[in-house]
C-alpha positions as CSV (number, residue, x, y, z in Angstrom):
1,X,0.1,0.1,0.3
2,X,1.1,3.5,-0.6
3,X,2.2,5.5,2.3
4,X,0.7,9.8,2.5
5,X,1.5,12.0,4.6
6,X,-1.0,13.3,6.8
7,X,-1.0,16.2,10.1
8,X,-3.0,16.7,13.1
9,X,-5.7,19.5,12.5
10,X,-5.7,19.4,16.7
11,X,-2.0,19.0,17.7
12,X,-0.3,19.8,14.2
13,X,1.8,17.1,14.4
14,X,2.1,16.0,10.6
15,X,3.0,12.1,10.3
16,X,3.0,9.4,8.0
17,X,0.7,6.1,7.7
18,X,-0.3,3.7,4.8
19,X,-3.3,3.8,3.1
20,X,-5.1,2.0,0.4
21,X,-5.7,3.7,-3.0
22,X,-9.5,5.8,-3.0
23,X,-9.8,4.9,1.1
24,X,-11.9,7.5,2.6
25,X,-11.1,6.6,5.9
26,X,-8.2,8.8,6.9
27,X,-5.4,8.2,10.5
28,X,-5.9,8.9,14.0
29,X,-3.1,11.4,14.8
30,X,-1.1,9.0,16.5
31,X,0.2,11.9,18.9
32,X,-3.0,13.3,20.9
33,X,-4.9,10.2,19.3
34,X,-7.5,12.6,17.4
35,X,-9.4,11.9,14.8
36,X,-9.4,15.0,13.2
37,X,-6.8,14.6,10.2
38,X,-5.7,15.5,6.5
39,X,-4.0,14.2,3.8
40,X,-0.9,16.7,2.6
41,X,0.2,16.7,-0.9
42,X,3.2,15.4,-1.5
43,X,5.8,15.1,-4.2
44,X,6.8,10.9,-5.5
45,X,9.1,9.3,-3.3
46,X,10.4,8.6,-5.8
47,X,14.6,9.8,-7.0
48,X,16.0,9.4,-10.3
49,X,20.4,10.0,-9.5
50,X,22.8,8.9,-12.1
51,X,23.0,9.4,-15.7
52,X,20.6,7.8,-18.4
53,X,17.2,9.6,-17.6
54,X,16.9,11.6,-20.3
55,X,16.6,10.6,-23.9
56,X,20.3,12.0,-24.9
57,X,22.1,10.2,-22.2
58,X,20.5,7.1,-22.4
59,X,21.6,5.7,-26.1
60,X,25.1,6.0,-27.0
61,X,26.2,6.9,-30.3
62,X,25.0,5.0,-33.3
63,X,27.7,3.5,-35.5
64,X,27.0,4.2,-38.8
65,X,25.2,2.2,-40.6
66,X,25.9,0.6,-43.6
67,X,23.8,1.5,-46.9
68,X,21.7,-1.7,-48.2
69,X,22.9,-2.8,-51.2
70,X,19.9,-2.4,-53.7
71,X,19.0,-5.2,-56.3
72,X,18.7,-4.4,-59.7
73,X,17.0,-7.2,-61.7
74,X,17.6,-6.8,-65.5
75,X,14.5,-5.2,-66.9
76,X,11.8,-7.8,-68.6
77,X,12.2,-8.0,-71.8
78,X,9.7,-5.5,-73.9
79,X,6.9,-7.5,-75.7
80,X,6.7,-5.9,-79.2
81,X,4.0,-3.6,-79.9
82,X,0.7,-4.9,-81.3
83,X,0.4,-2.1,-84.2
84,X,-3.2,-1.3,-84.8
85,X,-4.4,-1.8,-88.6
86,X,-4.4,1.4,-89.9
87,X,-7.5,3.4,-90.7
88,X,-8.7,3.8,-93.7
89,X,-10.5,6.6,-94.8
90,X,-12.5,5.7,-97.7
91,X,-12.8,9.2,-100.4
92,X,-16.3,10.0,-101.6
93,X,-15.9,10.9,-105.2
94,X,-17.9,13.8,-105.6
95,X,-18.7,14.2,-109.2
C-alpha cells in the first residue's frame, strides 16, 4: 500500500501512514489520538540518480549504418508493340 503524509488539525503533528488507494478513511493522530487529520500533498518518493534519465543520455552514439545494397533485376524483355491496322479513310468521289 502507498504511504501518505497526514497532519493532525488539533496538535499540528505531521505523520506518515499507509492507506489503500481510494480509501476515504483518515487515520488517527499517533500523538494525541484525535481523528481530525488531513491528507497532505507531497512529492512522490522516487529519486532519479545518476545518468541515463534523459533521451540524450540513454543512448550511446549510434554506429554508422551500412547502406543496404539494392539488387537490381534485369529488366523484363519488352513485348513487341501491337500495331493497330491503319484506319482507312474512304474518300467519296464527288461527281
